[in-house]
C-alpha positions as CSV (number, residue, x, y, z in Angstrom):
1,M,-4.2,30.6,54.7
2,S,-6.0,30.0,51.5
3,I,-5.1,27.2,49.3
4,A,-3.9,28.2,45.7
5,A,-4.3,24.8,44.1
6,K,-4.7,21.1,44.9
7,F,-3.6,17.8,43.1
8,E,-3.7,14.2,43.5
9,I,-2.5,11.5,41.3
10,E,-4.6,8.4,40.7
11,Y,-3.3,5.1,40.4
12,L,-4.3,2.6,38.0
13,Q,-4.2,-1.4,37.9
14,Y,-6.8,-4.2,37.1
15,L,-4.4,-7.3,37.4
16,D,-2.1,-7.8,40.2
17,A,1.1,-9.6,39.9
18,E,-0.8,-13.1,40.1
19,G,-2.8,-12.1,37.3
20,K,-6.1,-11.6,39.6
21,Q,-8.4,-9.2,38.9
22,V,-8.5,-6.4,41.6
23,R,-11.4,-4.5,39.9
24,D,-14.6,-5.9,38.4
25,D,-14.9,-2.7,35.7
26,L,-13.3,-4.3,33.3
27,P,-13.1,-1.9,29.7
28,A,-14.6,-3.4,26.8
29,F,-11.5,-4.4,25.0
30,A,-10.4,-6.5,28.0
31,Q,-13.9,-8.3,28.0
32,D,-13.0,-9.5,24.5
33,L,-10.8,-12.7,25.2
34,D,-9.8,-13.2,21.6
35,H,-8.6,-9.8,21.6
36,M,-6.5,-10.1,25.1
37,V,-5.2,-13.6,23.4
38,E,-3.9,-11.5,20.3
39,L,-2.1,-9.0,22.9
40,Y,-0.8,-11.8,24.8
41,K,0.7,-13.2,21.4
42,L,2.2,-9.9,20.7
43,M,3.9,-9.6,24.1
44,M,5.5,-13.5,23.7
45,S,6.5,-12.1,20.0
46,T,8.2,-9.1,21.5
47,R,10.1,-11.3,24.0
48,V,11.0,-13.8,21.5
49,F,12.2,-11.1,19.1
50,D,14.3,-9.6,22.1
51,A,15.9,-12.9,23.1
52,K,16.9,-13.2,19.6
53,S,18.4,-9.7,19.3
54,V,20.8,-10.0,22.4
55,A,21.9,-13.4,20.9
56,L,22.6,-11.7,17.6
57,Q,24.5,-8.8,19.5
58,R,26.7,-11.4,21.4
59,T,27.7,-13.0,18.2
60,G,29.0,-10.4,16.3
61,K,25.8,-10.0,14.2
62,L,24.3,-6.8,15.7
63,G,25.8,-3.6,17.1
64,T,24.9,-2.3,20.7
65,Y,21.0,-3.1,21.3
66,A,18.9,-1.9,23.9
67,S,16.7,-4.5,25.3
68,C,12.9,-4.2,26.2
69,L,12.9,-7.3,28.5
70,G,10.0,-6.7,31.4
71,H,8.6,-3.8,28.8
72,E,6.2,-5.7,26.9
73,A,2.7,-4.6,28.6
74,A,3.9,-0.8,28.3
75,H,5.1,-0.9,25.3
76,V,2.2,-3.5,23.5
77,G,-0.4,-1.4,25.4
78,I,0.7,2.0,23.9
79,G,1.0,0.8,20.4
80,S,-2.7,-1.0,20.7
81,A,-4.7,2.0,21.7
82,M,-3.3,4.2,19.1
83,R,-5.2,4.5,15.9
84,P,-3.2,4.4,12.3
85,E,-3.6,8.0,11.9
86,D,-1.7,8.8,15.3
87,V,2.4,9.3,15.4
88,L,4.6,7.5,17.4
89,A,7.9,9.4,18.5
90,P,9.6,6.5,20.2
91,S,13.2,6.2,22.0
92,Y,14.9,3.2,21.4
93,R,13.5,0.6,22.8
94,E,9.6,0.6,22.3
95,Y,9.8,-2.3,20.1
96,G,6.5,-3.7,20.8
97,A,4.7,-0.8,20.2
98,Q,6.1,-0.4,17.1
99,L,5.5,-4.3,15.9
100,Y,2.0,-3.4,16.4
101,R,2.1,-0.4,14.2
102,G,3.8,-2.5,11.4
103,V,8.1,-2.0,12.2
104,Q,9.5,-5.2,11.1
105,P,12.1,-7.1,13.2
106,R,14.5,-6.7,10.2
107,E,14.3,-2.9,10.3
108,V,15.4,-3.2,13.9
109,Y,18.1,-4.7,13.1
110,M,19.1,-2.8,10.2
111,Y,19.1,0.1,12.6
112,W,21.2,-1.2,15.5
113,G,23.3,-3.0,12.8
114,G,24.5,0.6,11.6
115,D,22.3,1.0,8.4
116,E,20.1,3.7,8.4
117,R,17.7,2.3,6.0
118,G,16.5,0.6,9.1
119,N,14.6,3.8,9.9
120,D,12.8,3.9,6.5
121,Y,9.9,1.8,7.8
122,R,7.8,0.0,5.0
123,K,4.8,-0.6,6.2
124,E,1.6,1.6,7.4
125,P,1.0,3.3,9.7
126,A,4.8,2.9,11.3
127,R,5.9,4.6,7.8
128,H,4.6,7.9,9.1
129,D,5.9,7.5,12.8
130,F,9.2,9.1,13.7
131,A,12.7,7.1,13.6
132,W,14.2,5.6,16.9
133,S,15.8,8.7,18.8
134,V,18.9,7.8,20.9
135,P,19.4,11.5,22.2
136,I,17.7,11.6,25.4
137,A,14.2,12.9,25.4
138,T,14.4,15.1,22.2
139,Q,11.7,12.8,20.6
140,C,9.3,14.6,23.2
141,L,9.8,17.8,21.1
142,H,9.1,16.3,17.9
143,A,6.1,14.9,19.4
144,A,4.8,18.3,20.7
145,G,5.6,19.9,17.2
146,S,3.6,17.4,15.6
147,A,0.7,17.7,18.0
148,L,0.8,21.8,17.2
149,A,0.3,20.7,13.3
150,F,-2.5,18.5,14.0
151,K,-4.3,21.1,15.7
152,I,-3.2,23.8,13.2
153,R,-4.5,21.5,10.5
154,G,-7.9,20.6,12.5
155,E,-7.0,16.8,12.4
156,K,-8.3,14.3,14.8
157,R,-5.0,12.7,15.5
158,V,-2.6,12.4,18.4
159,A,1.1,12.3,18.7
160,V,2.2,10.0,21.5
161,C,5.8,10.4,22.8
162,T,7.9,7.8,25.2
163,I,10.5,8.3,27.6
164,G,12.3,6.7,30.4
165,D,12.0,7.9,34.1
166,G,15.6,9.5,33.4
167,G,14.8,11.5,30.5
168,S,12.1,12.7,32.3
169,S,14.3,15.2,33.8
170,K,15.4,16.3,31.0
171,G,14.6,20.1,29.7
172,D,13.0,18.9,26.6
173,F,10.8,16.9,28.0
174,Y,9.6,19.6,30.3
175,G,9.5,21.6,27.4
176,A,7.2,19.5,25.3
177,I,4.6,19.1,28.1
178,N,4.7,22.7,29.0
179,I,3.5,23.7,25.3
180,A,1.0,21.1,25.1
181,G,-0.7,22.4,28.3
182,A,0.0,26.0,27.1
183,Q,-1.4,25.3,23.4
184,N,-4.4,22.9,24.5
185,L,-2.1,20.1,22.2
186,P,-3.1,16.8,21.7
187,L,-0.2,14.9,23.0
188,V,0.2,12.0,25.2
189,A,3.1,11.6,26.7
190,V,4.3,8.4,28.6
191,I,7.0,7.8,31.2
192,V,8.3,4.2,30.9
193,N,9.5,4.1,34.2
194,N,11.5,0.8,34.6
195,Q,13.4,2.5,37.8
196,W,17.0,2.8,36.1
197,A,18.2,5.4,34.2
198,I,21.2,3.4,33.3
199,S,22.9,3.0,36.4
200,V,20.8,5.4,38.5
201,P,18.0,4.5,40.4
202,R,14.7,6.2,40.8
203,K,15.1,7.1,44.2
204,I,17.5,9.6,43.5
205,Q,16.4,11.2,40.1
206,S,13.4,12.9,41.7
207,G,12.2,14.0,45.1
208,A,8.8,14.0,43.8
209,P,6.4,10.9,44.9
210,T,5.2,10.0,41.4
211,L,6.9,11.0,38.1
212,A,3.4,11.6,36.5
213,Q,3.0,14.6,38.8
214,K,5.3,16.3,36.4
215,G,2.6,16.8,34.3
216,I,0.2,18.7,36.8
217,A,2.8,21.8,36.4
218,A,2.2,21.6,32.8
219,G,-1.7,21.6,33.3
220,L,-2.1,18.2,31.8
221,F,-3.9,15.2,32.8
222,S,-1.5,13.0,34.6
223,I,-1.9,9.4,36.1
224,Q,0.3,6.5,37.2
225,V,-0.4,3.3,35.8
226,D,0.8,-0.1,36.8
227,G,3.2,-0.5,33.7
228,N,3.2,-4.2,34.1
229,D,-0.7,-4.8,33.6
230,I,-1.6,-4.5,29.9
231,I,-5.1,-3.6,31.1
232,A,-4.5,-1.1,32.9
233,V,-1.5,0.4,30.0
234,R,-4.5,0.1,27.5
235,K,-7.5,1.5,29.2
236,A,-5.1,4.9,30.6
237,M,-4.0,5.1,27.0
238,E,-7.4,5.2,25.3
239,D,-8.7,7.4,27.7
240,A,-5.9,9.6,27.4
241,L,-5.9,9.3,23.3
242,E,-9.7,10.1,23.4
243,R,-9.4,13.1,25.5
244,A,-6.1,14.7,23.3
245,R,-8.6,13.9,20.1
246,S,-11.8,15.4,21.4
247,G,-9.8,18.7,22.2
248,Q,-9.4,18.3,26.1
249,G,-6.0,18.5,25.9
250,G,-2.7,16.2,26.6
251,S,-1.9,13.8,29.2
252,V,1.4,12.4,31.3
253,L,0.9,8.8,31.8
254,E,3.5,7.4,34.3
255,L,4.0,3.5,33.7
256,V,5.5,1.7,36.9
257,T,7.7,-1.1,35.1
258,Y,11.1,-2.7,35.9
259,R,13.7,-3.0,33.3
260,L,14.7,-7.0,33.6
261,G,17.9,-6.7,31.6
262,D,20.9,-4.9,31.0
263,H,20.3,-1.0,29.7
264,T,21.9,-2.1,26.5
265,T,24.2,-5.1,25.4
266,A,27.1,-2.6,26.5
267,D,26.0,-2.7,29.9
268,D,26.4,-4.9,32.7
269,A,23.5,-3.8,35.6
270,R,25.0,-6.7,37.9
271,R,27.7,-3.9,39.1
272,Y,25.3,-1.7,40.5
273,R,21.9,-3.3,41.3
274,G,21.6,-6.5,43.7
275,E,20.2,-9.9,42.9
276,Q,17.1,-10.0,44.9
277,E,16.1,-6.7,43.7
278,V,15.8,-8.1,40.2
279,K,14.3,-11.4,41.8
280,D,11.4,-9.6,42.9
281,A,10.8,-8.0,39.8
282,W,10.7,-11.0,37.9
283,A,7.8,-11.9,40.4
284,R,5.9,-8.7,38.9
285,E,6.6,-9.3,35.5
286,P,3.8,-8.5,32.5
287,M,3.7,-11.8,30.8
288,K,3.0,-14.1,33.5
289,R,0.3,-12.2,35.2
290,L,-1.6,-12.1,31.6
291,K,-1.0,-15.9,31.3
292,H,-2.6,-16.5,34.5
293,W,-5.4,-14.7,34.1
294,L,-6.1,-15.8,30.4
295,V,-5.5,-19.6,31.5
296,A,-8.2,-19.1,34.4
297,K,-10.5,-17.7,31.6
298,G,-9.9,-20.7,29.7
299,A,-8.7,-18.8,26.8
300,W,-5.2,-20.1,27.2
301,D,-3.1,-23.3,27.6
302,E,0.2,-24.4,27.9
303,Q,-0.6,-26.1,24.1
304,K,-1.1,-23.0,22.6
305,E,1.8,-21.6,24.5
306,E,4.3,-24.0,22.8
307,A,2.6,-24.0,19.1
308,W,3.1,-20.1,19.2
309,K,6.3,-19.8,20.5
310,A,7.7,-22.1,17.7
311,E,5.3,-19.7,15.3
312,C,7.4,-17.0,16.8
313,D,10.7,-19.0,16.3
314,D,10.0,-19.5,12.4
315,W,9.1,-15.9,12.4
316,M,12.4,-15.0,14.0
317,D,14.5,-17.2,11.7
318,D,12.6,-15.3,8.6
319,E,13.4,-12.3,10.0
320,V,17.0,-12.6,11.0
321,N,17.8,-14.1,7.3
322,A,16.5,-11.3,5.8
323,Y,18.5,-8.5,8.0
324,L,21.8,-11.0,7.1
325,E,21.3,-11.1,3.7
326,T,20.6,-7.2,3.0
327,K,23.1,-6.0,0.6
328,T,25.4,-3.0,2.3
329,Q,25.0,0.4,1.0
330,P,27.5,1.8,-1.4
331,V,30.6,3.6,0.3
332,T,29.2,6.8,-1.4
333,A,25.6,6.9,0.6
334,M,27.4,8.6,4.0
335,F,27.5,11.4,1.3
336,D,24.5,11.5,-1.0
337,Y,21.4,11.9,1.9
338,T,23.2,14.6,3.7
339,F,22.6,18.0,1.5
340,A,20.6,19.2,-1.6
341,E,24.2,20.2,-2.9
342,L,26.8,18.5,-1.9
343,P,29.5,21.0,-0.9
344,A,33.1,21.1,-2.4
345,D,34.8,19.5,0.6
346,L,32.4,16.7,1.1
347,A,32.4,16.3,-2.9
348,R,36.2,15.9,-2.4
349,Q,35.6,13.4,0.2
350,R,33.2,11.4,-1.6
351,D,35.4,11.1,-4.6
352,L,38.6,9.7,-2.5
353,A,36.2,7.8,-0.8
354,L,34.7,5.9,-4.0
355,S,38.5,5.2,-5.6
356,L,39.5,3.7,-2.1
357,E,36.8,1.5,-2.7
358,H,37.6,0.7,-6.3
359,K,41.0,0.1,-5.1
360,A,40.1,-2.2,-2.7
361,H,38.5,-4.7,-4.9
């Protein structure tokens, strides 16, 4: 019997759970300790931001919020590898990547607080990225469309989309990677495998040994990466982006990590997963391993840690105050940005809403 095709999925890791190097061929960026410190500081900033976000929701100052606890290496690794001209199509918890690209915490809070102006990022390069996407996997099609546009225009740009392990089973994801393979598009699809699709564990989501191999069927380069190792994430992203930019086609990256918190603040993960599983995951979390590695290199210490935490706290106080002091939009805003010419029935509703608002005052 002849063999029609063979494939294998490589696994990439540079730092183990204790922060020890498992290979000597560090990429160039990882040999720059000052740069690695900056990445660690952004990971810490992201964690401080996340804790503050949950606290705001618990005190009634924010709507439902999706935590990124445990995803810091995956998200910062994605954002730091991208060029300003690239485009990010996120789902709803990739804050580390977005903070790197210029999204402000106050904008995140506006969005989760029910104000769509939070999606109107003020700073570049985030300003030309896509808004948060709560409908699962639709952002993958947006990224594929952007990649097609880049190819048609002859632009050396890459579209990056992120998706969870559960979302990678959606038809939108498969459609996006299929067209990327068929048309040789500059698309990098990143599966952030945090082991849980809300309450559905990875083991019953797919019978495939890896999620990365889904890209094989689409004709894309595919690799599995230790998603808690920022060096591995950044290296895999850099390679994928370079392949796409040079016309060698798209990639699917599976970043294996763990969702240390609840799915959102509306969830209680204690109902469906055990304490020991979470405890084991904390032993593999991304912040500890990078910190141990930097300390061993003499690039970081507890004094610097405490000083940076204090800066992060001040930064977050400013961002929270900016969010809380933002004036609400007029009631007419819900009508004014929906149609170029407002239909008659909505025009009547707008007038009614405006009259009710005036009576209330």
